[in-house]
N, C-alpha and C positions, 0 to 999 in steps of 0.2 A: 131580470132585476135592473133597474135605473141606476146608472153610475155617473160619477162625475165626468168621466170621459164621455159618456154618451150625451151629456148635456152641453159639451163644447169645451172642456178644459182639460187637457191632457198633462197631468204632473209630471209622468215619465218624461216626456219631452222636455218638460221645463227642467228636470234635474240634468238631463243630457246636455242642454245648452250652458247651464251653470258650470259643469265640468269643463266643458270647450272653453268657456271664458276664463276658467281658473288656469287652464293650460296657455291661453293665449297671452293674458295679463300677467301671469306668474305673480300674484298678489295675495299673500296671506289673509287680507280681508273679504276676498271674493267668497260667499258662502256664510260668512257671518252675519250678525243681525246688523252691524253697523262697522262703517271703516274707522280706522284709526291713523292719523296723518301726523308726522313727526317734524315739527318746524324749530329751526335753530334760534329764533327768538324766544321759544317757549320751552325753555330748557326742562322745566319740570312737568310738563303737561303734554298730553295729546289732543288735537283737535279731532273730534269724533263727527261723524256725518252719516246720516241715513234719508233714505227717500222711500216713498211708497204712495199707493194711492187706497181707494175703497172699492175697487172693482165695480162688479155689476150691481153690488147693493144700491148705488146711486141711482139706478132706474127706478126702483120702487119708492126711493126717498124723494125724488122728484114728483112722481106720480101722486105722491101722499103729502106734498107741499111741506117738507122737514128740511129747511135750510140749516137750522142749528146742527141737528142730528149730522149734517154733512160735515160740518165743522169739527164736532167733536170727534167723528170717525176718523177724519182725516190726521187730526192732532194725535189720537190714540195709536194709529198705524205707524206712524214716524217716530213719536217719543217714545212708545214702548219698546220699540228697535233701539233708538239711542241708549237707553237707560241699561240696556243689556251688557253695555262697556262700562256703566258706572258713572257715564257722563251726564252733567247737569245741562239742560238746553239753553243756549244763548238766544240764537234767532232762527227764524223759519222764513221760508219763501213758498209760494205757491204758483201751480201753472194751471190753467184752465183752457181746455180745447172744446169749442162748442160750434153747433151748427149755426146758431144765429144768437147774437147776444141779446139776452133776456136781462135787460139792467136791473129791474127791480129785484128779482129773486136771486140772482148772482150777487148784487151788492150787499143783500142780506146774509149770504154765506160768508163773504169776505167781512162784515162787520161783525158775526159771531165768531169767525175765527180770530180776528183781532183781540176780542173780549176774552174768548176762553183761553188763548195762549196766556193772556197775562196771568192767569192763575198758576201758572207754572214757570213764572219769571223768565218767559220768553217772549221776544219782540217780533211782530210780524214786520220784516224788513222790506218786503218787496214781493213782486210777482210778476206774471205775464198772463194774458189772455189772447186767444187766437181763434177767429172764426174760420171753421174748416168744414164747409157746407158739403164738400164731396166726402168727405170722411166720417163725420159724426152723424148720427140720425137726428132727424128733425124733433125738436122740443127738448133736446138731451144735450148734455155735457160732460165731460170726464174732467176729474181733478186730482193733481199730485201734489204732494209736499215734499219739502227739502228742509231737513232740520239739523242744526249745527250746535255742538257743546264742547265743553271742556272737561277734561279728567286728569287729575294728578296720576302721573305715571306709577305711583306707588299704591294707587287704589283701583287699577283697571281690574274689572271683573273679566275673567277668562276662564277656558276650560283648564289650561294649566294650574289653577289654583286648586282645583278639585282634589279630593284625598279620599282614601278608602275609608268608610264609616261615616262620611258626611251625611246629614239628612237631607231629604227632598221634601220641601214644603210647597205645595201648590196653592194657588189664590184662585177662588172660584171666579168664572165668568159669570156675566149677567144674561147668558144666552149665545146665539150665534155669533155674535161680534160682526166682522167685516170680510168674512171668508166663505166661501161654498155658496154665494148666491146664485151663481148661474145654476147650479143643481136646485136650490131653495124655489127658485122662480120656476123652474120646469116643474117640480112636484105640484106647485100651486096650478100650474097651467094644465097639468093632468087631474086636477081636483084631488090629489093624494094628502094635501094640506088645505085647511080652510082659509078664508080671507082673514078671520081672525087671528088664527095661527102665523100667517104671514105678517100681519101687523105686528104682533108679538115678537117677531125675529128682527123688528127694525129699531130696537134699543139702541141708544149710542153706545159704542164699544167702551169698557172700562178703561180708565186711564190710571196707570200703576205708579206713575212718576215720583210723587211726593213721598211715598213709602219707601221705594227703592233707594231712592236718593239719601233719605234719612238712614237705613240701614247701611249703605255703604259709607257714609260719612262716619258711623259709629263702628266700622270694621265688624260688622256681624255677619257677613256673607262672602261667598268665594265665587258664584257664577249664577247666571240668570236666563232664562229662556222665554220669550214672548212665544206664545201657542197661536200660532197664524195657520197660513197656507201649508198642508202638509201634516196638520194635526200634532198629537203630543209626541209620537215616535220622532217624525222628521225634524223636529224643531228641539227635542231634547238631545238628539245625536250632535248637534253643533256645540255641546257643552261638556260633552263626555269624553276623557281622554281613551286612547286606543285600550290602555292596560286595564280599564275599570268599565263598570257595567252599573247603568241605573235599574234598580230592581223597584218596579213600581206595583203598588196595591191599587188595582183598577177600582175596586169597591170602596175605596175610600173617597171617590170622586162625589161631591153633592149630587143627587139625582135631579134632572130637569126634565119635565113631561116633555117639551119638545125635542129633545135628543132621544129619548126612550121610544117616541114615535118614530123620529127619522131612522133609527137602528132597526125598527121593525120592517120598514118599507125598503131600505136600501141594504140592509145587511152590516153585521158588525164591521168586517174588514173595511168596507168602504166608508161606513159611518167616521171609525177612527182615523182615516186616513186623510179625510176630507174636513172634519170639523174639529172645534176643540173640546168636544163633548162633556162641558160642564167645568174645565180646567184652563183658565185664561192665560195663566203666567206661572213660572216655576222658580223656585229660589233653591239653590244648593248651599249649604252652611255647615259650619261644625255643630254637631248635634247638642252642644252644651247651650247653644244661642236660640235653641227652638222657642222659648218662651217669650224672649224678648221680641223675636221674629213675629211670633203670632200677636203679641200685643200692640205692635206698631202697625200691622196689617189688617185689624180686626175686621175693618169695614168690608174686607173682601172674603171673609168666612174662610180663613186659612185652614187647611187640613194637612196632615202627615202623608205625604204620598208615597214615600219610599226611602230606600238608602241606596248608598253608593257603596258596591263590594267589587272585589277582584273579577276580572274578565276571564272566567275559567272555560265557558263556553263559546267563546267568539261571538259574543252577543252583546252591543252596547246598551240595547234598552231591552228589558224583559218585563213582562207582567206577571204578576204571581196571583 
């Protein structure tokens, strides 16, 4: 059975590296969705920062001439992490490494990036482009983003806020988003998914920024998790205190045909540790706020995913 590791990505090694970095840097931000920086000039606020790319999804996006999707995916991967702290985005920078500068296509990506960031009151402040012929394959480029925001210290979303009996609300994804594409591309090359199914996976990643900022401004939520690489379990672990457990109802996730097919091909365990499986973002909040949260997030088909309980079985995340 084909695995993510077989396709060339080793999540276990990535986790080992993260732990080594934690020991080296000794910074509580390592392993979280975004970093928080305290500056003496901004007494009441933290500066929040996040960086990410869109991985090997960029290969089929270039092949299928989809520059706007590249921009939206990059924004989503960075800003969806940033808002897990409750921070509102301020500005954004990009870095592009290319084999040979394709001015027309890359300029479209930057133009869309500037336009789409404006929807979230975020400014494209600058960037850098490098031609790295010996490193990047011909016809292709890689892109990374860097997002900076501000959050009031009284409004920071973090796992320490999470309480027993809090409700967990999932926001549906619109598909694969921007993780697991090394495996998706492998499945396509082996003709295990069709060209039509491959194209269906290239929809831009959902961006949850406006809704999460509104929820946080109204003091309705305690913590958030962006469901990206590592799937639901690895990302939810980041926001659950050691003495508590997220008890999740897997059957509550809205079904999507592409995930059902992938699970049949690679198996349950591999699917759930690689893909979002239909849940793009998770919110933890007091249960009395659930109706208000569902109303604000209605465009993302919110669903009651679970509840926070005591950790009696040494398990931070459990499916029921």
